[in-house]
C-alpha atoms as an extended CHARMM CRD file, in Angstrom:
* protein
*
       114  EXT
         1         1  MET       CA            112.9370000000       19.1390000000       94.0640000000  PROA      1               0.0000000000
         2         2  LYS       CA            115.0410000000       19.7820000000       90.9670000000  PROA      2               0.0000000000
         3         3  ASN       CA            118.8150000000       19.7940000000       91.2230000000  PROA      3               0.0000000000
         4         4  PRO       CA            120.0530000000       23.4670000000       90.8710000000  PROA      4               0.0000000000
         5         5  PHE       CA            123.1630000000       22.4210000000       88.9190000000  PROA      5               0.0000000000
         6         6  VAL       CA            121.0500000000       20.6550000000       86.3310000000  PROA      6               0.0000000000
         7         7  ALA       CA            118.7990000000       23.7230000000       86.0370000000  PROA      7               0.0000000000
         8         8  VAL       CA            121.8020000000       26.0160000000       85.4390000000  PROA      8               0.0000000000
         9         9  ILE       CA            123.2860000000       23.6660000000       82.8070000000  PROA      9               0.0000000000
        10        10  THR       CA            119.9260000000       23.4050000000       81.0420000000  PROA      10              0.0000000000
        11        11  TYR       CA            119.5950000000       27.2010000000       81.0440000000  PROA      11              0.0000000000
        12        12  LEU       CA            123.0920000000       27.6840000000       79.5950000000  PROA      12              0.0000000000
        13        13  ARG       CA            122.4610000000       25.1270000000       76.8240000000  PROA      13              0.0000000000
        14        14  SER       CA            119.1860000000       26.7740000000       75.8220000000  PROA      14              0.0000000000
        15        15  ALA       CA            120.8280000000       30.2300000000       75.8720000000  PROA      15              0.0000000000
        16        16  LYS       CA            123.6130000000       28.9480000000       73.5930000000  PROA      16              0.0000000000
        17        17  ALA       CA            121.0600000000       27.4390000000       71.2170000000  PROA      17              0.0000000000
        18        18  GLU       CA            119.1790000000       30.7680000000       71.0160000000  PROA      18              0.0000000000
        19        19  LEU       CA            122.3820000000       32.7470000000       70.4160000000  PROA      19              0.0000000000
        20        20  GLU       CA            123.2510000000       30.4450000000       67.4880000000  PROA      20              0.0000000000
        21        21  LYS       CA            119.9550000000       31.4510000000       65.8410000000  PROA      21              0.0000000000
        22        22  VAL       CA            120.7860000000       35.2010000000       66.0430000000  PROA      22              0.0000000000
        23        23  THR       CA            121.8450000000       36.9620000000       62.8400000000  PROA      23              0.0000000000
        24        24  TRP       CA            124.7380000000       39.1880000000       63.8710000000  PROA      24              0.0000000000
        25        25  PRO       CA            125.5520000000       42.3570000000       61.8650000000  PROA      25              0.0000000000
        26        26  SER       CA            128.8120000000       42.5380000000       59.9690000000  PROA      26              0.0000000000
        27        27  ARG       CA            131.6300000000       44.8820000000       60.9940000000  PROA      27              0.0000000000
        28        28  ASP       CA            130.6980000000       47.3050000000       58.1810000000  PROA      28              0.0000000000
        29        29  GLU       CA            127.0610000000       47.3960000000       59.3080000000  PROA      29              0.0000000000
        30        30  VAL       CA            128.0810000000       48.0910000000       62.9230000000  PROA      30              0.0000000000
        31        31  MET       CA            130.3530000000       50.9520000000       61.7720000000  PROA      31              0.0000000000
        32        32  ARG       CA            127.6160000000       52.4090000000       59.5380000000  PROA      32              0.0000000000
        33        33  TYR       CA            124.9300000000       52.2130000000       62.2410000000  PROA      33              0.0000000000
        34        34  SER       CA            127.2740000000       53.6980000000       64.8540000000  PROA      34              0.0000000000
        35        35  ALA       CA            128.1340000000       56.6220000000       62.5500000000  PROA      35              0.0000000000
        36        36  LEU       CA            124.4210000000       57.1380000000       61.8930000000  PROA      36              0.0000000000
        37        37  VAL       CA            123.6370000000       57.2530000000       65.6370000000  PROA      37              0.0000000000
        38        38  ILE       CA            126.5210000000       59.6670000000       66.3580000000  PROA      38              0.0000000000
        39        39  ALA       CA            125.5470000000       61.9720000000       63.4720000000  PROA      39              0.0000000000
        40        40  SER       CA            121.9100000000       61.9600000000       64.6010000000  PROA      40              0.0000000000
        41        41  CYS       CA            122.9400000000       62.8780000000       68.1490000000  PROA      41              0.0000000000
        42        42  VAL       CA            125.1130000000       65.7640000000       66.9110000000  PROA      42              0.0000000000
        43        43  ILE       CA            122.3210000000       67.1210000000       64.6800000000  PROA      43              0.0000000000
        44        44  ILE       CA            119.7290000000       66.9030000000       67.4510000000  PROA      44              0.0000000000
        45        45  ALA       CA            122.1190000000       68.5430000000       69.9440000000  PROA      45              0.0000000000
        46        46  ALA       CA            122.7930000000       71.4070000000       67.4950000000  PROA      46              0.0000000000
        47        47  PHE       CA            119.0480000000       71.8560000000       66.9460000000  PROA      47              0.0000000000
        48        48  PHE       CA            118.3140000000       72.1030000000       70.6770000000  PROA      48              0.0000000000
        49        49  ALA       CA            121.3040000000       74.4100000000       71.2570000000  PROA      49              0.0000000000
        50        50  ALA       CA            120.0210000000       76.7700000000       68.5420000000  PROA      50              0.0000000000
        51        51  LEU       CA            116.4830000000       76.5650000000       69.9470000000  PROA      51              0.0000000000
        52        52  ASP       CA            117.7590000000       77.3230000000       73.4580000000  PROA      52              0.0000000000
        53        53  LEU       CA            119.8220000000       80.2710000000       72.2400000000  PROA      53              0.0000000000
        54        54  GLY       CA            116.8840000000       81.6920000000       70.2560000000  PROA      54              0.0000000000
        55        55  LEU       CA            114.4090000000       81.3490000000       73.1070000000  PROA      55              0.0000000000
        56        56  ASN       CA            116.8970000000       82.7900000000       75.6000000000  PROA      56              0.0000000000
        57        57  THR       CA            117.5170000000       85.8070000000       73.3710000000  PROA      57              0.0000000000
        58        58  GLY       CA            113.7940000000       86.3040000000       72.7790000000  PROA      58              0.0000000000
        59        59  VAL       CA            112.8400000000       86.1080000000       76.4420000000  PROA      59              0.0000000000
        60        60  THR       CA            115.7030000000       88.4150000000       77.4440000000  PROA      60              0.0000000000
        61        61  THR       CA            114.6170000000       90.9600000000       74.8290000000  PROA      61              0.0000000000
        62        62  ILE       CA            110.9890000000       90.8300000000       75.9630000000  PROA      62              0.0000000000
        63        63  LEU       CA            111.9370000000       91.2020000000       79.6360000000  PROA      63              0.0000000000
        64        64  ASN       CA            114.2440000000       94.1300000000       78.9090000000  PROA      64              0.0000000000
        65        65  ARG       CA            111.4990000000       95.9380000000       76.9780000000  PROA      65              0.0000000000
        66        66  ARG       CA            108.9160000000       95.3740000000       79.7120000000  PROA      66              0.0000000000
        67        67  GLN       CA            111.0470000000       96.7240000000       82.5420000000  PROA      67              0.0000000000
        68        68  GLN       CA            109.7980000000       99.8850000000       84.1820000000  PROA      68              0.0000000000
        69        69  PRO       CA            111.7770000000      102.9700000000       83.2580000000  PROA      69              0.0000000000
        70        70  GLN       CA            114.3570000000      103.7870000000       85.8800000000  PROA      70              0.0000000000
        71        71  ALA       CA            113.9020000000      106.9660000000       87.9020000000  PROA      71              0.0000000000
        72        72  PRO       CA            116.4390000000      109.6070000000       86.9210000000  PROA      72              0.0000000000
        73        73  ALA       CA            119.3340000000      109.8640000000       89.2970000000  PROA      73              0.0000000000
        74        74  THR       CA            119.1150000000      112.8890000000       91.5540000000  PROA      74              0.0000000000
        75        75  ALA       CA            122.0630000000      115.1520000000       92.0890000000  PROA      75              0.0000000000
        76        76  THR       CA            124.0280000000      114.7170000000       95.2920000000  PROA      76              0.0000000000
        77        77  PRO       CA            122.8790000000      117.3270000000       97.8170000000  PROA      77              0.0000000000
        78        78  SER       CA            125.3610000000      120.0020000000       98.7510000000  PROA      78              0.0000000000
        79        79  THR       CA            126.7960000000      120.3190000000      102.2430000000  PROA      79              0.0000000000
        80        80  SER       CA            124.5550000000      123.2640000000      103.0500000000  PROA      80              0.0000000000
        81        81  GLU       CA            121.4440000000      121.2530000000      102.0970000000  PROA      81              0.0000000000
        82        82  ILE       CA            122.5520000000      118.4360000000      104.3710000000  PROA      82              0.0000000000
        83        83  GLU       CA            123.1740000000      120.8520000000      107.2350000000  PROA      83              0.0000000000
        84        84  LYS       CA            119.6590000000      122.2710000000      106.8360000000  PROA      84              0.0000000000
        85        85  ASN       CA            118.1640000000      118.7850000000      107.2160000000  PROA      85              0.0000000000
        86        86  LEU       CA            120.0890000000      117.8960000000      110.3520000000  PROA      86              0.0000000000
        87        87  GLN       CA            118.0640000000      117.8510000000      113.5210000000  PROA      87              0.0000000000
        88        88  PRO       CA            120.2350000000      117.6720000000      116.6370000000  PROA      88              0.0000000000
        89        89  THR       CA            118.8500000000      115.7180000000      119.5700000000  PROA      89              0.0000000000
        90        90  ASN       CA            120.1610000000      115.4150000000      123.1030000000  PROA      90              0.0000000000
        91        91  ALA       CA            121.2490000000      111.9110000000      123.9910000000  PROA      91              0.0000000000
        92        92  ALA       CA            122.8130000000      110.3620000000      127.0660000000  PROA      92              0.0000000000
        93        93  ASN       CA            126.2180000000      110.0670000000      125.3900000000  PROA      93              0.0000000000
        94        94  GLY       CA            126.3560000000      113.5110000000      123.8030000000  PROA      94              0.0000000000
        95        95  ILE       CA            124.7710000000      115.2100000000      120.8390000000  PROA      95              0.0000000000
        96        96  GLU       CA            123.5100000000      113.0770000000      117.9570000000  PROA      96              0.0000000000
        97        97  ALA       CA            122.2190000000      114.2680000000      114.6170000000  PROA      97              0.0000000000
        98        98  VAL       CA            119.8590000000      112.5730000000      112.2100000000  PROA      98              0.0000000000
        99        99  ASP       CA            118.9620000000      113.4840000000      108.6570000000  PROA      99              0.0000000000
       100       100  GLN       CA            115.3900000000      113.9920000000      107.4490000000  PROA      100             0.0000000000
       101       101  ASN       CA            114.9530000000      110.2010000000      107.0600000000  PROA      101             0.0000000000
       102       102  GLY       CA            116.0070000000      109.5170000000      110.6400000000  PROA      102             0.0000000000
       103       103  ASN       CA            119.3950000000      108.0220000000      109.7250000000  PROA      103             0.0000000000
       104       104  PRO       CA            122.2470000000      108.8980000000      112.1150000000  PROA      104             0.0000000000
       105       105  VAL       CA            124.8400000000      111.3050000000      110.7470000000  PROA      105             0.0000000000
       106       106  ASP       CA            128.3550000000      111.9420000000      112.0490000000  PROA      106             0.0000000000
       107       107  VAL       CA            128.7200000000      115.5620000000      113.0820000000  PROA      107             0.0000000000
       108       108  LYS       CA            131.9680000000      117.3000000000      113.9620000000  PROA      108             0.0000000000
       109       109  ILE       CA            131.4700000000      119.9310000000      116.6140000000  PROA      109             0.0000000000
       110       110  THR       CA            134.0370000000      122.6900000000      116.9300000000  PROA      110             0.0000000000
       111       111  PRO       CA            133.8680000000      124.8020000000      120.0310000000  PROA      111             0.0000000000
       112       112  VAL       CA            133.6270000000      128.5340000000      119.5080000000  PROA      112             0.0000000000
       113       113  THR       CA            136.4380000000      130.3700000000      121.1580000000  PROA      113             0.0000000000
       114       114  GLU       CA            136.4420000000      134.0810000000      121.7200000000  PROA      114             0.0000000000
């Protein structure tokens, strides 16, 4: 079995020898390449932002045009029309009234005095 310390030292020596063979860029080259990468990222981001905005506007326009026309709003019924549609029913806790759709309606009852 090989000694682990010897294996680590051998690895570090070979790594150092390989790093001495590398041609490292100068400071000016690093600055130029970094500026090129940043500028490319900004241009690509602007392109995709414009594409997203254009597609969003286009899809919104198409969806707005394809919507079904809204039904015209009906006028609010007058009190007399509501009273005509009330149907009183006898209930265990008093008199209840419902409109033509079956929804409960509050009714004020005033006794007739003679």
